[in-house]
C-alpha positions as semicolon CSV with decimal commas, in nm:
position;residue;x (nm);y (nm);z (nm)
1;X;0,884;1,437;-1,107
2;X;0,688;1,135;-0,984
3;X;0,992;1,012;-0,793
4;X;1,037;1,349;-0,622
5;X;0,670;1,362;-0,522
6;X;0,671;1,009;-0,379
7;X;0,998;1,075;-0,194
8;X;0,847;1,382;-0,030
9;X;0,543;1,184;0,085
10;X;0,758;0,905;0,232
11;X;0,980;1,164;0,404
12;X;0,680;1,336;0,563
13;X;0,542;1,007;0,694
14;X;0,882;0,906;0,831
15;X;0,938;1,250;0,983
16;X;0,606;1,237;1,167
17;X;0,690;0,897;1,313
18;X;1,047;0,991;1,403
19;X;0,915;1,290;1,597
20;X;0,719;1,043;1,809
21;X;1,044;0,858;1,888
22;X;1,008;0,545;1,677
23;X;1,078;0,493;1,310
24;X;0,766;0,417;1,106
25;X;0,937;0,158;0,890
26;X;1,111;-0,024;1,177
27;X;0,782;-0,135;1,331
28;X;0,715;-0,501;1,253
29;X;0,339;-0,444;1,215
30;X;0,391;-0,169;0,957
31;X;0,630;-0,391;0,761
32;X;0,362;-0,661;0,746
33;X;0,104;-0,409;0,623
34;X;0,340;-0,280;0,353
35;X;0,426;-0,631;0,231
36;X;0,067;-0,757;0,245
37;X;-0,093;-0,473;0,055
38;X;0,204;-0,459;-0,181
39;X;0,143;-0,821;-0,275
40;X;-0,232;-0,762;-0,315
41;X;-0,179;-0,453;-0,531
42;X;0,080;-0,633;-0,745
43;X;-0,162;-0,920;-0,798
44;X;-0,458;-0,699;-0,891
45;X;-0,238;-0,487;-1,118
46;X;-0,093;-0,796;-1,286
47;X;-0,439;-0,937;-1,352
48;X;-0,552;-0,604;-1,499
49;X;-0,240;-0,587;-1,720
50;X;-0,300;-0,944;-1,840
51;X;-0,650;-0,841;-1,947
52;X;-0,502;-0,569;-2,167
53;X;-0,552;-0,259;-1,952
54;X;-0,290;0,017;-1,987
55;X;-0,027;0,073;-1,718
56;X;-0,198;0,372;-1,557
57;X;-0,541;0,213;-1,534
58;X;-0,394;-0,110;-1,401
59;X;-0,191;0,083;-1,144
60;X;-0,493;0,268;-1,007
61;X;-0,705;-0,046;-1,006
62;X;-0,439;-0,232;-0,807
63;X;-0,386;0,052;-0,559
64;X;-0,758;0,109;-0,513
65;X;-0,838;-0,257;-0,453
66;X;-0,551;-0,310;-0,208
67;X;-0,620;0,008;-0,010
68;X;-0,992;-0,073;0,002
69;X;-0,916;-0,417;0,146
70;X;-0,676;-0,259;0,397
71;X;-0,939;-0,010;0,511
72;X;-1,197;-0,286;0,546
73;X;-0,949;-0,479;0,760
74;X;-0,893;-0,172;0,980
75;X;-1,268;-0,127;1,016
76;X;-1,306;-0,488;1,125
77;X;-1,018;-0,443;1,373
78;X;-1,220;-0,176;1,550
79;X;-1,489;-0,429;1,635
80;X;-1,264;-0,719;1,739
81;X;-1,189;-0,786;2,105
82;X;-0,815;-0,704;2,097
83;X;-0,792;-0,494;1,783
84;X;-0,790;-0,120;1,742
85;X;-0,814;0,095;1,433
86;X;-0,490;0,264;1,332
87;X;-0,434;0,540;1,078
88;X;-0,067;0,445;1,075
89;X;-0,166;0,099;0,953
90;X;-0,375;0,261;0,679
91;X;-0,073;0,473;0,579
92;X;0,142;0,160;0,560
93;X;-0,126;-0,005;0,347
94;X;-0,123;0,288;0,106
95;X;0,257;0,288;0,081
96;X;0,266;-0,087;0,014
97;X;-0,011;-0,063;-0,244
98;X;0,166;0,211;-0,440
99;X;0,496;0,021;-0,437
100;X;0,340;-0,314;-0,535
101;X;0,121;-0,171;-0,810
102;X;0,403;0,049;-0,940
103;X;0,633;-0,247;-0,983
104;X;0,368;-0,479;-1,127
105;X;0,241;-0,222;-1,378
106;X;0,580;-0,221;-1,552
107;X;0,546;-0,581;-1,672
108;X;0,341;-0,744;-1,945
109;X;0,162;-1,021;-1,758
110;X;0,029;-1,330;-1,937
111;X;-0,189;-1,565;-1,737
């Protein structure tokens, strides 16, 4: 059921972007956001798992921390000279965070 739900969400995001004429996942900037927040979420989730937290709690901690950092980055972009805030970047951050935390939560980390 979780896989079906996540597939529907990814499809809706892709469909919205394809309607605009460009694939969401083919944009280099979105790929960087997905990889960056995925790595952050995996790290935070791994640390939480190594401290003995259950999979679900570790997952949500990793996702929350990575998405929060992504949103802070987007907020800062709005005040920089060349940067602009982008909800598409925030979507990519959320996708990367869920993927990274989901993978990391499956392992027993020992630091």
